C-alpha positions as CSV (number, residue, x, y, z in Angstrom):
1,M,114.5,99.4,144.7
2,F,114.3,99.9,140.7
3,C,111.3,99.3,138.8
4,P,111.8,96.3,136.2
5,Q,110.1,98.1,133.9
6,C,110.6,101.7,133.5
7,G,113.9,101.8,136.5
8,Q,112.4,104.3,138.2
9,Q,113.7,104.1,142.2
10,N,111.2,103.6,144.8
11,D,111.3,102.9,148.7
12,N,112.4,98.9,149.6
13,Q,109.2,98.7,151.2
14,A,107.3,99.7,148.0
15,R,105.0,97.1,146.4
16,F,104.4,99.4,143.0
17,C,106.2,101.1,141.5
18,S,105.9,105.4,141.6
19,R,106.0,106.1,138.0
20,C,104.1,103.4,136.2
21,G,102.3,101.9,138.4
22,G,104.1,98.5,137.7
23,K,104.8,95.8,140.6
24,L,107.9,95.8,142.1
25,P,109.6,92.6,142.9
26,E,108.9,91.0,146.4
27,A,110.5,92.8,149.6
28,S,110.7,92.2,153.3
29,V,107.8,93.8,154.8
30,A,107.7,96.8,157.7
31,P,106.1,95.1,160.7
32,G,102.5,96.2,161.2
33,V,101.7,96.1,157.5
34,N,99.0,94.1,155.4
35,E,101.7,92.5,152.7
36,H,98.4,92.0,150.6
37,N,97.7,95.5,150.6
38,P,100.4,98.1,150.6
39,Y,97.9,100.6,151.5
40,G,96.4,99.1,154.8
41,V,97.5,97.3,158.2
42,S,97.9,93.9,159.3
43,P,95.4,92.4,161.7
44,A,97.1,93.0,165.0
45,T,98.3,96.6,164.1
46,A,94.3,97.0,163.4
47,I,93.6,95.6,167.1
48,A,96.2,97.3,168.4
49,Q,95.1,101.0,166.7
50,D,91.0,99.7,166.8
51,L,90.6,99.5,163.2
52,P,89.1,97.4,160.9
53,P,91.4,95.3,158.9
54,A,91.5,96.2,155.4
55,Q,90.3,94.3,153.0
56,E,92.8,92.7,150.2
57,T,92.9,93.8,146.9
58,E,93.9,91.9,143.8
59,H,95.8,93.5,140.7
60,F,98.7,94.2,139.5
61,G,99.1,97.9,139.9
62,Y,97.1,101.3,138.7
63,A,96.8,101.6,135.2
64,G,98.6,104.0,133.9
65,F,97.6,107.0,131.2
66,W,98.1,105.9,128.3
67,E,96.9,102.4,128.6
68,R,93.8,104.3,130.1
69,F,93.4,106.2,126.8
70,A,93.3,103.3,124.8
71,A,90.7,101.8,126.4
72,H,89.0,104.8,126.5
73,F,89.8,105.5,121.9
74,I,88.4,102.2,121.8
75,D,84.8,102.4,124.1
76,N,84.3,105.9,122.4
77,L,84.4,103.9,118.8
78,I,82.1,101.6,120.5
79,T,79.5,104.2,121.5
80,T,80.0,106.0,119.1
81,V,79.0,103.4,116.1
82,V,76.1,102.7,118.4
83,A,74.9,105.7,119.1
84,M,74.9,106.7,115.2
85,A,73.4,103.2,114.6
86,I,70.3,103.9,116.7
87,S,70.2,107.4,115.4
88,L,70.3,107.0,111.9
89,V,67.2,104.1,112.1
90,M,65.2,106.3,114.5
91,G,65.9,109.5,112.7
92,F,64.9,107.4,109.4
93,A,61.9,106.7,110.7
94,V,61.0,109.5,112.3
95,G,62.0,111.6,109.3
96,V,60.0,109.5,106.7
97,A,56.4,109.6,108.8
98,M,56.9,113.2,109.3
99,G,57.5,114.1,105.9
100,L,54.7,111.8,104.4
101,G,52.5,113.2,106.9
102,G,53.4,117.1,106.1
103,A,55.8,117.9,108.5
104,G,58.8,118.2,107.2
105,E,59.8,121.6,109.4
106,A,59.4,119.5,112.8
107,A,61.0,116.1,111.2
108,S,64.5,117.9,110.6
109,M,63.6,119.4,114.4
110,V,62.7,116.1,116.1
111,G,65.5,114.1,114.4
112,G,68.1,116.5,115.5
113,V,66.7,116.6,119.3
114,L,66.7,112.5,118.9
115,G,70.3,112.8,118.0
116,F,71.5,114.4,120.9
117,V,69.5,112.2,123.1
118,I,70.9,109.2,122.5
119,G,74.0,110.7,122.2
120,L,74.0,111.3,125.9
121,I,72.3,108.1,127.0
122,V,74.3,105.3,125.0
123,P,77.3,106.5,126.2
124,W,76.5,106.9,129.8
125,L,74.8,103.6,130.3
126,Y,77.4,101.5,128.3
127,Y,80.1,103.1,130.7
128,A,77.8,103.3,134.2
129,K,76.4,99.6,133.6
130,L,79.4,97.9,132.4
131,E,82.0,99.5,135.1
132,S,79.3,98.7,137.9
133,G,78.9,94.9,136.4
134,P,80.9,92.0,137.5
135,Q,84.0,92.5,135.4
136,Q,84.2,96.0,136.3
137,A,85.0,97.0,133.1
138,T,84.4,98.6,129.8
139,L,84.9,96.5,126.4
140,G,87.8,98.6,126.1
141,K,89.4,98.1,129.4
142,R,88.5,94.6,128.9
143,W,90.4,94.0,126.6
144,L,92.9,95.6,127.6
145,G,93.3,93.9,131.4
146,L,91.5,96.8,132.9
147,A,88.9,96.9,136.0
148,V,87.4,99.9,137.8
149,Q,86.5,99.3,141.5
150,R,86.5,101.0,144.8
151,P,89.7,101.0,146.7
152,D,89.2,97.8,148.6
153,G,88.4,96.1,145.4
154,E,84.8,96.1,145.8
155,S,82.4,96.8,142.9
156,L,81.3,100.5,141.7
157,S,77.2,101.0,142.4
158,F,75.4,102.2,139.4
159,A,75.2,105.3,140.9
160,R,78.5,105.4,141.6
161,A,79.5,104.6,138.3
162,S,77.1,107.3,136.6
163,G,78.7,110.0,138.4
164,R,82.1,108.9,137.6
165,Y,81.3,109.0,134.1
166,F,79.4,112.6,134.0
167,G,82.6,113.5,136.3
168,K,84.2,113.2,132.8
169,L,82.4,116.4,131.7
170,L,84.1,118.4,134.4
171,S,87.5,116.6,133.9
172,A,87.3,117.6,129.9
173,A,85.7,121.1,130.9
174,L,88.9,122.2,133.2
175,L,91.0,122.1,130.1
176,L,91.7,118.7,129.8
177,V,93.1,119.0,133.2
178,G,91.3,116.5,135.2
179,F,92.7,113.8,132.5
180,L,96.1,115.1,132.6
181,M,97.1,115.2,136.5
182,Q,96.4,111.1,136.3
183,P,100.0,110.2,135.8
184,F,101.1,112.3,139.0
185,T,98.2,111.5,141.3
186,Q,99.4,108.5,144.4
187,R,97.1,106.1,142.8
188,K,96.9,106.9,139.0
189,Q,93.5,108.2,139.3
190,A,92.0,111.4,137.3
191,L,90.1,113.7,138.9
192,H,86.7,112.0,138.1
193,D,88.3,108.9,139.7
194,L,88.7,110.9,142.8
195,M,85.4,112.4,143.1
196,A,83.8,108.7,142.5
197,D,86.5,107.6,145.5
198,A,87.5,104.5,142.6
199,I,90.6,103.6,140.9
200,V,91.5,102.1,137.5
201,V,93.8,99.3,138.0
202,R,95.3,95.7,136.2
203,R,94.1,92.6,136.2
204,R,96.7,91.1,134.3
205,E,100.4,91.0,135.5
206,G,103.4,92.7,133.0
207,S,103.2,95.4,130.6
208,N,100.5,95.8,127.9
209,G,102.2,98.1,125.3
210,A,102.5,96.4,122.5
211,V,98.9,94.6,123.0
212,I,97.5,98.3,123.6
213,A,99.4,99.3,120.5
214,I,98.4,96.5,118.3
215,A,94.5,96.4,120.0
216,V,94.0,100.3,119.3
217,V,95.3,100.2,115.6
218,V,93.6,97.8,114.8
219,I,90.4,98.4,116.3
220,G,90.8,101.7,115.4
221,F,90.9,100.8,111.2
222,V,88.4,98.3,111.7
223,L,85.2,100.4,113.4
224,V,86.4,103.4,111.6
225,A,86.0,101.5,108.0
226,V,82.4,100.3,109.4
227,V,81.0,103.7,110.3
228,G,82.5,104.9,107.0
229,I,80.6,102.0,105.3
230,L,77.3,102.9,107.2
231,A,77.6,106.5,106.4
232,A,78.3,106.1,102.6
233,I,75.1,103.8,102.8
234,A,72.8,105.3,105.3
235,I,73.2,109.5,104.6
236,P,72.6,108.8,101.0
237,A,70.1,106.6,101.6
238,Y,68.1,109.1,104.3
239,S,68.9,112.2,102.2
240,E,67.2,110.2,99.1
241,Y,63.8,109.4,101.1
242,R,63.8,113.1,103.0
243,N,63.9,114.8,99.0
244,K,61.1,112.0,97.8
245,A,59.1,113.3,101.1
246,V,59.6,116.9,100.5
247,T,58.8,116.5,97.0
248,H,55.1,114.1,97.3
249,A,54.1,117.2,100.6
250,A,55.1,119.6,97.5
251,L,52.6,117.4,94.6
252,N,49.8,117.2,97.2
253,E,49.6,120.6,98.3
254,M,49.5,121.7,94.2
255,R,46.3,119.5,94.0
256,S,45.0,121.3,96.9
257,A,46.3,124.6,95.5
258,A,44.5,123.6,92.2
259,Q,41.2,123.0,93.7
260,A,41.7,126.4,95.1
261,I,42.1,128.3,91.7
262,E,39.2,126.0,90.2
263,A,37.0,127.1,92.8
264,Y,38.1,131.1,92.3
265,Y,37.9,131.1,88.7
266,Q,34.0,129.5,88.3
267,Q,33.2,132.3,90.8
268,H,35.4,135.4,89.6
269,Q,35.6,134.1,86.0
270,S,39.2,134.8,85.9
271,V,42.7,133.5,87.5
272,P,43.4,134.9,90.7
273,Q,46.5,137.3,92.0
274,T,47.9,135.1,94.0
275,L,47.4,131.7,96.3
276,A,46.1,133.4,99.4
277,E,44.0,135.7,97.1
278,A,41.9,132.3,96.4
279,G,42.2,130.8,100.0
280,F,45.3,128.9,99.7
281,V,47.9,128.5,102.1
282,S,50.9,126.7,102.6
283,A,52.1,124.4,105.1
284,H,55.4,124.0,104.3
285,G,57.1,127.6,104.2
286,K,60.3,125.7,105.1
287,D,60.5,123.4,102.5
288,F,59.0,124.6,99.2
289,Q,56.8,127.4,97.9
290,I,54.0,127.5,95.2
291,T,52.9,130.3,93.2
292,V,50.7,130.9,90.7
293,N,51.0,132.2,87.3
294,P,47.4,134.7,86.9
295,E,47.5,134.4,83.0
296,N,47.0,131.1,82.8
297,G,47.0,129.6,86.1
298,I,50.1,127.8,86.0
299,L,51.5,126.7,89.7
300,E,55.2,126.4,90.4
301,V,57.0,124.6,93.1
302,I,60.2,126.3,93.8
303,F,62.2,124.5,96.6
304,T,64.7,125.8,99.6
305,Q,66.3,122.7,100.3
306,R,69.6,122.8,98.8
307,A,69.0,119.4,97.6
308,L,66.3,120.3,95.6
309,Q,66.7,123.7,94.3
310,D,67.9,122.4,90.8
311,K,64.3,120.5,90.4
312,K,60.9,122.0,89.3
313,L,57.3,121.3,89.2
314,E,54.6,122.5,87.5
315,Y,51.4,121.9,87.7
316,V,49.4,123.0,84.0
317,P,45.8,123.5,83.2
318,S,43.8,123.1,80.3
319,Q,40.4,122.8,79.5
320,S,38.5,120.8,77.3
321,D,35.8,122.2,74.4
322,K,33.1,121.1,76.6
323,G,35.0,123.3,79.5
324,V,36.6,120.3,81.8
325,V,39.7,121.4,83.5
326,T,42.5,118.7,83.6
327,W,45.5,119.1,85.1
328,Q,49.1,118.0,84.6
329,C,52.2,117.5,86.4
330,E,55.7,118.6,84.9
331,A,59.1,117.9,86.4
332,S,62.6,119.1,85.0
333,G,66.0,118.5,86.8
334,Y,64.7,115.0,87.9
335,E,67.0,111.7,86.5
336,D,65.7,109.4,84.6
337,G,63.4,106.9,86.2
338,K,63.1,109.3,89.2
339,L,60.6,111.6,88.5
340,P,57.7,111.8,90.7
341,Q,55.0,109.4,90.7
342,G,52.1,111.3,88.4
343,C,54.8,113.8,86.3
344,I,56.2,114.1,83.1
345,S,59.6,115.1,82.1
346,L,59.1,119.0,80.6
347,A,60.8,117.3,77.8
348,E,58.1,115.0,77.1
349,A,55.4,118.1,78.0
350,D,57.3,120.2,75.0
351,A,57.3,117.6,72.7
352,R,53.2,116.8,73.7
353,R,52.6,120.7,72.8
354,D,54.6,120.8,69.8
355,A,52.1,117.3,69.1
356,A,48.8,119.0,69.3
357,A,49.8,122.3,68.0
358,E,50.9,120.4,64.9
359,K,48.0,118.2,65.0
360,A,45.7,121.1,65.1
361,A,47.4,122.9,62.5
362,Q,46.9,120.3,59.8
363,E,43.1,120.0,61.1
364,E,42.9,123.4,60.8
365,E,45.1,123.3,57.1
366,A,42.8,119.8,56.4
367,A,39.6,122.5,56.7
368,Q,40.5,125.2,55.6
369,R,41.6,123.3,52.0
370,A,37.7,121.5,52.5
371,A,36.4,124.9,52.6
372,E,38.1,126.4,49.7
373,A,37.1,122.3,47.6
374,A,33.1,123.5,48.8
375,Q,33.4,127.0,47.3
376,A,35.1,125.7,44.5
377,A,32.5,123.1,44.5
378,E,29.8,126.0,44.5
379,E,30.9,128.2,42.1
380,A,31.6,125.6,39.2
381,S,28.3,125.4,40.0
382,A,26.8,128.5,39.2
383,V,29.0,128.9,37.0
384,A,27.2,125.6,35.1
385,A,23.7,127.0,35.8
386,E,24.2,130.0,33.8
């Protein structure tokens, strides 16, 4: 008997093609064979052999390699999108919360661990829960008319479906041999199918090649586009908030360092050579470093993160005539409108200093002229008195 789908010659008593797994035309059934299950026996034969009759299974052959590959491709896209969305939301929340709390280095580590755990849990629950459910199939398999079941047609338990999922790791670890062996086994089983005693069958009759190709291409392009859009929006947003969190932490530490310098100056009447000498230690050594200029007391932040390396923050002290010290944050490398709160641009600070210097020069010149005028008047009075 020849297969109407692929042309493979099969035994006249076979029900399914040995190459593609497609259903063969009806043929006469040998005595003692259960016509509904080619792998079972008839009730009469079962009684004669003291064996329980096999349960009937309703399917249209075993799923082929490319059918399963297409379903797996669709399922992987789904789980990737879901895992990335959850990871971005939770990572963003953890990163911002811990970054604002001054734990930027720990936030990066926690975010990485969180993403790894989510990447393991999401696909495991997706495959195990759906394949052990009433539909016996993930969304990808369901769309392509496939199902995962026991050889007797029963659904997999959650534990067995979990074992089958983690068995894929072994199939992949063996240089993909566990997957590539699937077309050559009697019931089209991959290594993880054999480990879980499961089969993947067709729920619909006929070839699904065109449907599979269209479904994979359309869904693949749509989901890739969605992932790209989400990544294009979420990644820059997270990076921007991460940079803001590090900058905010740097400002807080500069204020604390300024207080330490003031206390040191009041006690020693000089600026410390280092912040450690003033008793200050930074808690963000990985994100940035703070240094002090011993000549003028100016604090400078040096960012170690690549995204902030072109940014510069300075905390500049000034002392009034009454001895009151005030500090001004000066920033450079930031776009207009995105300066850290409480900071002015370096250009504006230079302009203010130039204006103050010019004003001081004018006041000094006016005072000098007044002194010269007073001296001239005094000399005139002296001449008149003579």
